[in-house]
N, C-alpha and C positions, 0 to 999 in steps of 0.2 A: 504494500500500500504506500509506503514511504517513497519508493522508487516511482510509482505512478504520479504522486503529487509533484515530485521534482520534475518529471518529464512534462507534465502539464504546465508547470510554472515556466520552464524553459521554452516550451512551445509558444505560450502567450507572449513571453518577452521577445522572442524572435519575430513573431508576427507584428507586434507593436513597433519594434525598431525598424523593420523593413518598410512599414507604411510611411513613416516619417523620414526615412533616409533619402527619399527622392524629392524632397522639397528643397528648392534652391532659392537663394536670394541673389539677384544681380543688380548692378548699377549700370544704367544705359544713358548715355548723353543723347538728349532729344532737343533739337532746335525748335523754338517756338517763341511767341511773343512774350510779353511780360504782364499779361492780364489774367484775371480769374477765369475768363472764357477759355483761354488756352489750357489752363490747368485742368478745368473740368472736362474739356474735350479729350485731352491726352489720357487722363485717367479713365474716362468712360471707354475710350477706344481699346484699352488694354484689359478691361474687366471682362474677360471671356472665361470659358470653361478651363479649369486648370490653374487659373490665377487666383491667389488667395488674398494678396495685399498689394496695393499700388499707391505710390506717393511721388508726385512730380514737384520739384522745387523750382519755382519761378525764377529765382535769382541765379542759381547754379546751373539750371537746365538739366539737372540730373534726375532720372527716374529710378526709384528703388522699387523693384518688383519681386514678389515672392510667388513662386509657382511650382507646380508638380512637373518634374522633368519627364514623367511618364505620359503626361497629357499634352504638353506644349513645349516648344523649344525657344530659346532666346531669340534665334533668328526669325521665328514665326511671329514673335511679339514685335520685333523691329519691322517686319514686313507689314503688319497691321498698321503700325504708326505711319509708315511711308504711304500706305494706301489712303490714310486720312489726311495726308498733306504735310506730315512732319518728317524732316530729315533726321536720321539717326547715325550712329557710328558706322553701320554697315549697309544701310539702305537709304537711298535717296528717293524722295517723293517725286512723282512726275510733275511737270508744270501744270497739267490739268488738275491734279489733286491739290497742289499748292494753291492754285488760283481760286479754289472753292473755299479757302479759309476766310474767316472774317477779317476785315481790314486791320484790326488791332492785333491779330494773330500772325500777320505776315512778318517774317524775320529776315528774308533774303535781301541783301543790298542790291540796289538797282544799278 
């Protein structure tokens, strides 16, 4: 009986640790304006299945995102941002996507 309890305890410990072991937190540079509209739009764009926490800093232009690496990858997050008009470290928004941004959210120099 004692061995069974130990086996069950180890099984639950392994299951619990493997569930949380795939959660990652990354910092991604995301170009955007300096208004609350940009912050809300960037954070909304990234709030998809697999993402558990997101915070974009208007001043530093850094996005801190926590996600399940089993459900979504960092590059997928950056692609979503580019599709919404925001340039990231690895993905550039198309001119068409960028031009759809609110005037206050435009960040590219002319």
